[in-house]
C-alpha positions, 0 to 999 in steps of 0.5 A, spaced: 772 861 350 771 865 345 764 865 341 762 864 334 759 868 332 757 865 325 754 859 330 750 864 334 746 868 326 745 861 324 742 858 329 738 865 331 735 865 324 734 857 326 730 858 332 726 864 328 724 859 322 722 853 327 718 859 331 714 860 325 713 853 323 711 851 331 707 857 330 702 854 324 702 847 326 699 849 332 694 854 328 693 849 322 691 844 329 686 849 332 682 850 325 674 848 325 676 848 317 681 848 312 682 855 308 684 855 301 692 854 302 697 858 296 703 853 295 710 855 296 708 860 301 713 859 308 711 860 315 714 867 316 710 870 312 703 865 313 704 867 320 706 874 319 699 874 315 695 870 320 697 874 327 692 880 324 686 881 318 688 881 312 688 888 310 692 890 313 697 884 313 702 887 307 702 893 312 704 890 318 709 885 315 712 891 312 712 894 320 714 889 323 720 887 318 722 894 317 723 895 326 726 888 326 731 890 319 732 897 323 734 894 328 739 889 325 743 893 321 744 899 325 750 899 326 751 900 319 750 908 321 756 908 327 759 912 326 759 916 320 756 912 314 760 911 307 755 910 302 758 902 302 755 902 308 748 907 307 746 902 301 747 896 305 742 899 310 737 901 305 738 894 302 736 890 308 733 896 312 727 900 306 727 895 301 726 888 304 721 890 308 718 893 302 718 886 298 715 883 304 710 887 303 708 885 296 710 879 296 704 878 303 699 882 298 701 877 293 699 871 297 693 875 300 691 876 292 691 868 290 688 866 297 683 871 295 683 867 289 682 861 291 676 862 296 672 865 291 672 859 285 671 854 290 679 850 287 680 843 290 686 841 292 687 836 294 694 841 298 688 845 302 692 846 310 688 841 315 689 835 309 695 830 313 699 829 307 698 835 304 701 837 312 707 832 311 709 835 304 709 842 306 712 841 313 718 836 308 718 844 303 718 849 309 725 844 312 728 844 306 727 852 303 730 854 310 735 849 308 737 852 302 737 859 307 741 857 311 746 854 306 745 861 303 746 864 310 753 860 311 756 862 304 754 870 305 758 871 313 764 866 309 764 871 303 764 876 307 770 875 312 773 872 306 773 879 304 780 883 305 778 889 304 776 895 310 771 898 312 766 893 312 761 893 319 760 886 319 767 884 320 773 884 326 779 880 327 778 876 320 771 874 323 764 875 324 763 880 330 756 880 334 753 886 330 755 881 323 752 876 327 745 879 328 745 882 322 746 876 318 740 872 321 735 877 319 739 876 313 738 869 312 731 870 314 730 875 308 733 870 304 728 864 307 723 868 305 725 870 298 726 863 297 718 863 299 717 868 293 720 865 288 716 858 289 709 862 290 711 865 283 714 858 280 707 853 284 703 858 280 706 858 274 706 850 274 698 850 276 696 856 271 691 853 267 688 849 272 687 855 277 685 860 273 680 861 266 676 866 261 670 865 266 674 867 273 678 872 271 672 876 267 667 880 270 662 879 266 656 883 267 654 890 264 657 895 265 662 892 268 666 887 263 674 888 266 679 884 269 675 881 277 678 884 282 681 879 285 685 877 278 687 885 278 691 883 285 693 878 283 696 882 277 698 888 281 702 884 286 706 880 282 708 888 278 712 890 285 714 885 288 718 883 281 720 891 280 722 891 289 726 885 287 730 887 281 731 894 285 734 889 291 738 886 286 741 893 284 743 894 290 745 889 293 750 888 285 751 897 287 754 894 295 760 889 292 762 895 285 762 900 292 766 896 297 771 893 291 773 899 287 779 900 289 782 894 289 785 889 283 781 884 279 783 878 282 781 880 288 773 883 284 773 876 281 775 872 287 769 877 291 765 876 286 765 869 285 764 867 293 759 871 294 752 869 292 749 876 289 750 872 283 746 866 284 740 871 286 742 875 280 740 869 276 734 867 281 732 873 280 732 873 273 728 867 272 723 870 277 722 876 273 721 871 267 716 867 270 710 873 273 711 877 265 709 871 263 704 869 267 702 876 267 702 876 259 698 869 260 692 873 263 692 878 260 691 873 253 686 869 257 682 876 259 683 878 252 681 872 249 674 872 253 672 879 252 672 876 245 667 871 246 663 876 248 663 881 243 663 875 239 656 873 242 653 880 242 655 880 236 650 875 234 645 877 239 645 884 235 645 880 228 638 875 230 635 881 233 637 886 227 633 880 223 627 879 228 626 888 227 626 887 220 622 881 220 617 884 225 609 887 224 609 895 225 605 896 232 608 903 236 608 898 242 612 892 238 617 896 234 619 901 241 620 894 246 625 891 239 629 898 239 629 899 246 632 891 246 636 893 240 639 899 244 642 896 250 644 890 246 649 896 242 650 898 249 653 891 253 657 891 245 660 898 246 661 897 253 665 890 251 669 892 245 672 898 250 674 893 255 677 889 250 680 894 247 684 896 254 684 887 256 691 889 251 695 893 256 692 890 262 696 890 267 700 894 264 698 902 263 703 906 263 705 906 270 705 899 271 710 900 263 714 904 267 716 900 272 717 894 268 721 898 265 725 900 272 726 893 274 728 892 267 733 897 267 736 894 273 737 887 271 741 890 264 744 894 270 746 887 274 748 884 268 753 888 266 755 890 273 758 882 274 760 884 266 765 889 270 766 884 275 768 878 271 773 883 266 780 882 268 782 889 265 777 892 268 
């Protein structure tokens, strides 16, 4: 009896997702009180977060996923890897785990913000209605990820070229089954990341406000530590997602560069890369919109604080002009005005820096790389579709 490695691959991914769901259901049952929930997060990521302390979770998730991915894709390096195989290995075993670590960091940052401000949320973990809808959501994205996985396997098998380590004799081999099982889990996690960003954007006005975004006390007038983490996590996820999509497009180019234009178009249409290109563009756009909205809220709140301090300064100056000339009174008034001026100056500096938050020079370069990757991806898609190239 011949083993269907396609069925083995799909079954392995399904069992891994089912295991994560089971772990989360057990943890939810054992909780003494509900925890702050991050809507949209997948349960593989939540399981990795719950296994270790929060400050270690991003590194732990990246290391675990690196080990799993290396074991699944090491076949691409044997015996003498081509450039195509090296790109595939780097995408699966290096960039993918890095994105998972950034995703975990973002989820922890959102959870930390949620816990600090105690937003009322009917979908808190442990709530029966929230639990039912969350399980339904997990099943839905699991089914979608398995559909993506099957389509990617069929595309891999249908490609007529050589040098592909995941197929043999016109079907998926054992190494391919393991690799695509892990890539199916990658898809499940990636869909969770996209849904987290979509949920954050849809609830942004309810969950975030200027007063909660700014640490408004002298001498610290700046975005809170929680919101700085959210901004940093979003930017890192955008960069890595764009680079991964670019690497996937590069692997397609390397695989089809010696084929005819008809075969190149067929491979592109049958692959899931075009869908991921669109999803990455959507994810990048929404993440950028979230960051810009937060920046505007921060700047608006600091602007209101600055106007308030200017009013206090004017009131203090008028009081000083109308007051008597006793030495102690004059000294006290000057000290008060001096303190107001210091606070006003600090707020003004914070307001100016908020115009570039969270986009200092390094972050602008990061987004520049992400934007360049998106442009190259789109140009690559056009190149593959052009029949004369």
